[in-house]
C-alpha positions as CSV (number, residue, x, y, z in Angstrom):
1,M,32.7,-53.3,23.7
2,K,28.6,-53.5,22.4
3,K,29.1,-51.2,19.5
4,K,32.1,-53.5,18.4
5,L,29.4,-56.1,18.8
6,M,27.2,-54.1,17.1
7,F,29.7,-53.6,14.0
8,S,30.4,-56.9,14.2
9,I,26.5,-58.5,13.5
10,F,26.0,-56.2,10.9
11,A,29.3,-56.8,8.9
12,A,28.5,-60.7,9.5
13,F,24.7,-59.8,8.2
14,L,25.5,-57.9,5.3
15,L,28.4,-60.6,4.0
16,V,25.7,-63.5,4.1
17,L,23.3,-60.6,1.6
18,I,26.0,-60.3,-0.6
19,A,28.9,-63.2,-0.2
20,F,27.5,-64.5,-3.4
21,G,28.4,-61.6,-5.5
22,T,32.0,-61.1,-3.0
23,V,32.9,-64.0,-4.2
24,I,32.5,-63.6,-7.4
25,A,33.3,-59.1,-8.1
26,G,35.4,-59.1,-5.3
27,A,33.1,-56.4,-3.4
28,T,34.0,-54.5,-0.5
29,W,32.5,-52.3,1.8
30,D,33.6,-49.1,4.3
31,F,31.3,-47.8,6.7
32,G,31.3,-46.4,9.7
33,Q,29.7,-43.4,11.6
34,V,30.3,-39.7,12.5
35,E,30.9,-37.8,15.5
36,T,27.4,-36.5,17.1
37,S,25.6,-39.0,15.2
38,P,23.0,-36.9,12.8
39,P,19.9,-39.2,12.5
40,I,18.4,-40.5,9.2
41,G,17.9,-37.3,7.0
42,E,20.1,-34.8,8.3
43,L,23.3,-36.2,7.0
44,N,24.8,-36.0,3.4
45,F,28.2,-37.1,2.2
46,F,30.6,-37.4,-1.0
47,A,33.5,-39.7,-2.1
48,W,36.3,-39.1,-4.0
49,L,39.3,-41.4,-5.7
50,D,42.3,-38.5,-4.4
51,K,44.8,-40.0,-7.1
52,P,46.1,-38.6,-10.4
53,A,43.5,-40.4,-12.9
54,N,40.8,-38.9,-10.8
55,I,41.9,-34.8,-10.5
56,R,42.0,-32.7,-13.8
57,P,44.7,-31.0,-14.3
58,E,42.6,-27.2,-12.3
59,G,42.6,-29.3,-9.3
60,M,39.5,-31.2,-8.8
61,P,38.4,-34.1,-8.9
62,E,36.2,-35.8,-12.4
63,Q,34.5,-38.2,-10.6
64,I,32.2,-38.1,-7.1
65,L,30.3,-41.0,-5.5
66,T,27.2,-39.6,-3.3
67,E,25.3,-41.1,-0.7
68,E,22.7,-42.0,-3.7
69,N,25.4,-44.5,-4.8
70,F,24.7,-47.2,-2.1
71,N,21.0,-45.7,-0.7
72,S,19.4,-45.4,-4.2
73,D,16.8,-48.2,-3.3
74,V,15.5,-46.8,-0.5
75,G,15.7,-43.0,-0.9
76,D,18.5,-40.1,-0.3
77,G,19.5,-39.8,3.3
78,G,22.9,-40.1,4.0
79,Y,23.9,-43.4,5.7
80,Q,21.6,-46.7,7.0
81,Q,20.6,-47.6,10.6
82,L,22.5,-50.9,12.0
83,S,20.2,-51.1,14.8
84,P,17.8,-49.3,17.1
85,G,20.7,-45.9,17.6
86,V,23.7,-47.2,15.8
87,L,23.5,-45.4,12.4
88,V,26.3,-45.9,9.7
89,W,28.0,-44.4,6.5
90,L,28.6,-46.8,3.7
91,L,30.7,-46.7,0.6
92,Q,31.4,-49.4,-2.0
93,V,34.4,-48.0,-3.8
94,E,34.2,-50.5,-6.3
95,N,31.8,-48.6,-8.3
96,F,34.1,-46.1,-8.9
97,D,36.2,-46.1,-12.1
98,I,38.9,-47.9,-10.9
99,E,42.2,-48.8,-12.1
100,A,43.9,-51.0,-9.1
101,H,43.3,-52.4,-5.2
102,T,44.7,-49.9,-3.2
103,D,43.4,-46.3,-3.8
104,P,43.6,-43.1,-1.3
105,V,39.9,-41.5,-1.0
106,S,38.7,-38.7,0.5
107,M,35.4,-37.8,2.0
108,I,33.2,-34.6,3.2
109,F,30.0,-35.1,5.2
110,G,27.7,-32.3,5.6
111,G,25.3,-31.8,8.2
112,L,21.5,-31.5,7.2
113,G,18.2,-29.7,9.3
114,A,19.1,-29.5,13.0
115,F,23.0,-30.6,12.0
116,S,22.9,-27.7,9.3
117,G,26.9,-26.1,9.4
118,K,28.9,-29.0,11.2
119,L,31.2,-30.8,8.8
120,W,33.4,-33.9,9.2
121,F,36.3,-34.2,6.5
122,F,37.6,-38.2,5.8
123,D,40.3,-39.9,4.4
124,F,41.4,-43.3,4.1
125,I,43.2,-46.3,2.1
126,W,40.9,-48.6,0.3
127,D,42.5,-51.9,0.4
128,Q,40.4,-54.8,-1.6
129,L,43.1,-57.3,-1.2
130,T,43.0,-57.6,2.6
131,D,39.7,-56.5,3.9
132,T,36.1,-56.6,2.9
133,F,34.6,-55.4,5.3
134,T,36.4,-52.2,6.9
135,D,35.3,-49.9,10.1
136,H,36.3,-46.8,10.0
137,G,35.0,-46.0,13.5
138,V,34.0,-42.5,14.3
139,V,34.5,-39.8,11.6
140,P,35.4,-36.7,14.1
141,L,33.8,-33.7,13.8
142,S,35.5,-30.6,12.3
143,T,36.2,-27.2,13.9
144,I,35.1,-25.4,10.3
145,S,31.4,-24.4,10.4
146,E,29.7,-24.3,7.2
147,T,26.1,-24.8,6.2
148,C,25.8,-26.6,2.5
149,P,24.4,-24.7,-0.5
150,I,21.2,-25.0,-1.6
151,I,19.6,-25.2,-5.2
152,T,16.8,-22.5,-5.4
153,A,15.0,-23.1,-8.6
154,M,15.2,-25.1,-11.9
155,S,13.9,-23.7,-15.1
156,Y,13.3,-25.8,-18.2
157,E,13.4,-24.1,-21.8
158,G,13.4,-27.4,-24.2
159,A,16.6,-29.1,-23.3
160,T,18.0,-26.7,-22.0
161,K,18.0,-26.5,-17.6
162,N,18.8,-23.7,-16.0
163,V,19.8,-23.7,-12.1
164,T,19.7,-21.3,-9.4
165,F,21.7,-21.2,-6.3
166,S,22.3,-19.7,-3.0
167,H,25.2,-20.1,-0.9
168,L,28.3,-17.7,0.3
169,P,28.9,-14.6,-1.1
170,D,31.7,-13.8,-3.8
171,S,32.1,-17.9,-3.7
172,L,33.9,-20.4,-6.1
173,Y,31.6,-23.5,-6.5
174,H,31.9,-26.3,-8.9
175,V,28.9,-28.3,-10.5
176,Y,28.7,-32.2,-10.7
177,R,26.6,-33.5,-12.5
178,A,24.8,-37.4,-12.8
179,T,23.1,-39.0,-15.9
180,Q,21.9,-42.4,-14.7
181,P,18.7,-42.9,-13.1
182,S,19.0,-45.3,-9.7
183,G,16.7,-48.2,-11.3
184,A,14.3,-48.3,-8.6
185,G,12.0,-46.0,-9.6
186,N,12.4,-43.2,-7.1
187,Q,13.5,-40.4,-8.9
188,L,17.3,-40.7,-7.3
189,S,20.4,-40.8,-9.6
190,S,22.7,-43.5,-9.5
191,G,25.1,-41.5,-7.0
192,R,28.0,-41.2,-10.1
193,Y,28.4,-37.7,-10.5
194,N,31.4,-36.2,-13.4
195,Y,32.3,-32.8,-13.3
196,L,29.9,-30.5,-15.5
197,L,31.5,-26.5,-15.0
198,T,32.8,-23.9,-12.5
199,T,30.7,-20.9,-11.7
200,T,30.2,-18.3,-8.9
201,T,28.1,-16.9,-6.8
202,D,27.9,-13.1,-6.6
203,S,28.1,-10.3,-3.9
204,A,24.1,-11.6,-2.3
205,G,25.8,-14.5,-2.4
206,V,23.7,-16.3,-5.6
207,G,24.6,-18.6,-8.4
208,S,23.5,-19.6,-11.5
209,F,24.3,-22.0,-14.6
210,T,22.7,-23.5,-17.8
211,D,23.6,-27.0,-18.8
212,V,22.6,-27.7,-22.7
213,S,22.7,-31.7,-22.5
214,A,19.4,-33.5,-23.6
215,E,20.2,-36.1,-20.9
216,E,17.9,-36.8,-17.7
217,S,20.3,-35.5,-15.4
218,W,20.8,-34.7,-11.6
219,Y,23.0,-32.1,-10.4
220,V,25.0,-31.5,-6.9
221,I,26.9,-28.2,-6.2
222,I,30.1,-28.0,-3.9
223,R,32.1,-25.0,-2.5
224,A,35.9,-25.0,-3.9
225,D,38.9,-23.3,-2.8
226,P,39.7,-20.6,-5.1
227,G,43.3,-20.7,-5.0
228,T,43.5,-24.8,-5.6
229,N,40.2,-25.7,-7.4
230,E,40.1,-28.5,-4.6
231,L,36.6,-29.5,-2.8
232,V,36.3,-27.8,0.5
233,G,32.7,-28.1,1.4
234,C,29.5,-30.5,1.4
235,H,27.5,-30.6,-1.4
236,S,24.0,-29.3,-2.5
237,Q,20.8,-31.3,-2.0
238,I,20.0,-33.2,-5.0
239,A,18.5,-31.3,-7.4
240,Y,16.2,-34.1,-9.6
241,P,15.3,-33.9,-13.2
242,T,11.7,-32.3,-12.9
243,D,11.4,-31.9,-16.4
244,V,10.2,-35.6,-16.5
245,N,7.1,-34.4,-14.2
246,I,6.4,-30.8,-15.1
247,T,6.4,-29.7,-19.3
248,D,4.9,-26.2,-21.2
249,F,4.8,-24.3,-17.7
250,T,3.6,-20.9,-19.0
251,A,2.7,-17.3,-17.2
252,T,0.5,-15.5,-19.2
253,Y,-1.1,-11.5,-18.8
254,N,-5.0,-12.3,-19.6
255,P,-5.9,-8.5,-20.4
256,A,-9.2,-8.9,-20.6
257,T,-9.6,-10.2,-16.6
258,A,-6.8,-8.0,-15.5
259,S,-5.5,-12.0,-14.2
260,I,-2.2,-13.7,-14.7
261,D,-2.6,-17.8,-16.2
262,L,-0.5,-20.0,-15.8
263,A,-0.8,-23.4,-17.3
264,W,1.6,-26.7,-16.9
265,E,1.7,-30.4,-18.3
266,T,2.6,-33.6,-16.4
267,A,4.0,-36.3,-18.5
268,S,2.9,-38.9,-15.9
269,E,2.0,-39.0,-12.7
270,V,3.1,-42.1,-11.1
271,D,4.9,-40.8,-7.9
272,L,2.8,-37.7,-7.9
273,L,0.2,-36.2,-5.4
274,G,0.1,-32.9,-6.2
275,F,0.7,-28.9,-6.5
276,N,1.1,-26.0,-4.8
277,V,1.2,-22.7,-6.8
278,R,4.1,-19.7,-5.2
279,R,4.5,-16.6,-6.1
280,G,7.3,-14.3,-5.5
281,T,8.4,-10.4,-7.0
282,S,11.6,-11.6,-7.3
283,E,13.2,-14.8,-9.4
284,F,15.3,-15.8,-6.0
285,A,12.5,-15.1,-3.9
286,V,10.8,-18.2,-1.8
287,G,7.7,-17.3,-2.9
288,E,3.9,-17.4,-0.8
289,Q,2.0,-20.4,-1.9
290,L,-1.3,-18.7,-3.6
291,N,-3.4,-22.2,-3.1
292,E,-5.2,-22.9,0.0
293,E,-5.6,-26.3,-0.5
294,Q,-3.2,-28.5,-2.4
295,M,-3.7,-29.2,-5.9
296,A,-4.3,-32.9,-6.5
297,V,-3.2,-34.9,-9.7
298,S,-5.5,-36.3,-12.4
299,N,-4.2,-39.5,-12.6
300,P,-2.3,-40.2,-9.5
301,G,-0.1,-43.8,-10.1
302,Q,-0.4,-43.3,-13.6
303,M,2.1,-42.9,-16.5
304,D,-0.5,-40.8,-18.0
305,G,-0.1,-36.9,-17.7
306,A,-2.6,-34.1,-17.7
307,T,-2.9,-30.5,-18.2
308,Y,-3.3,-27.9,-15.1
309,T,-4.3,-24.1,-15.1
310,Y,-4.5,-21.6,-12.5
311,T,-6.0,-17.9,-12.8
312,D,-4.1,-15.3,-9.8
313,A,-6.8,-12.8,-10.0
314,D,-4.6,-10.9,-7.1
315,V,-2.4,-8.8,-9.6
316,A,-1.1,-4.9,-9.5
317,F,-0.9,-3.5,-12.3
318,G,2.6,-2.8,-13.4
319,T,4.2,-5.5,-11.6
320,T,6.1,-8.6,-12.7
321,Y,5.8,-11.5,-11.0
322,Y,7.6,-14.3,-10.3
323,Y,5.7,-18.2,-10.5
324,W,6.9,-21.5,-9.2
325,I,5.0,-25.2,-9.6
326,E,5.8,-26.8,-6.0
327,I,5.4,-30.6,-6.9
328,I,4.3,-33.1,-4.4
329,G,5.8,-36.2,-4.2
330,L,3.6,-39.5,-2.7
331,D,6.8,-39.9,-0.4
332,G,5.6,-36.0,1.1
333,S,9.3,-34.8,-0.9
334,R,8.3,-31.6,-2.5
335,E,10.4,-30.0,-6.1
336,R,9.8,-27.1,-7.4
337,V,10.0,-25.6,-11.1
338,G,10.3,-22.4,-12.3
339,P,10.4,-19.3,-11.9
340,Q,8.1,-18.4,-15.2
341,D,7.6,-14.4,-15.2
342,A,4.7,-12.1,-16.1
343,F,4.3,-8.5,-16.4
344,A,0.6,-7.4,-15.4
345,G,0.1,-5.0,-17.8
346,F,1.5,-3.5,-21.0
347,R,4.2,-2.4,-21.6
348,L,4.2,0.6,-24.1
349,F,7.5,0.9,-26.2
350,M,7.6,4.8,-27.5
351,P,9.6,5.1,-31.1
352,F,12.1,7.0,-31.1
353,I,11.8,10.2,-33.8
354,H,14.2,12.6,-35.4
């Protein structure tokens, strides 16, 4: 009874906030909870219209909406708090490119953090004509246990973006891309993602793809059924367009000092707090942090960028090292740019003599 009352209060409150928009645009809101109630920050989800107009001939949706679509003004995290202890997911189906007022909607929720490995699946029929607010109750926990994919590295070569991720070995994945920012100044996308490409992981569970688009881009990766191409897993955490922050990242061996010199530039430092330098001996490594103290940005909160350098003198001759710049945001978020590799020493090339 208390839960129903709280949902009623929420619906009434939300109705007051968007009453004018509802009258003008016919807005509707679908919301609910998920079994086991993960806290804020430990749930993500995406939804798609499960109708022919949105399903490609190969079997996967053309367009999906992630939790960013509603949460873009407050940051990504899956859902909202109605009152202490009452968390709900929210979806506004009108944000799809729709052609009718009644559509089948499918959703997949994925647990993060302490809830990693949990999945929830939910299907419903959207009805704008009769319901402005629809409470779907509690979505049951699936018996399927699977973590979400992890994007491990992003690097940039001009407009070309190279992305590496890890998950299940020898598996099929669809990549979705968003190109519109949220407009809230928080580096999130609008939450509307379109199908980009399909790729696979190798026997070690590592996959990669390249996007040659010059547009600012966000990516999510979702596991698919190899027989039907249908989406069957939760999405990776959002890969932000970090090239907006970091440009011209290089790693070069300096024979005069027998060290590797790193250099990078920022285009803007509005949301930046500092950097860490990480190094590994594999492009798929997590990498150890080299700097003892966080490197502060030169122009915190400013539109102006700056140039930074770091010298790695602790290198072994004849070894190839991989470097990442870890970006720390004002909100505590962490992103990685890289890797850039450098060989400590000289590469000898012996000519072939007949």
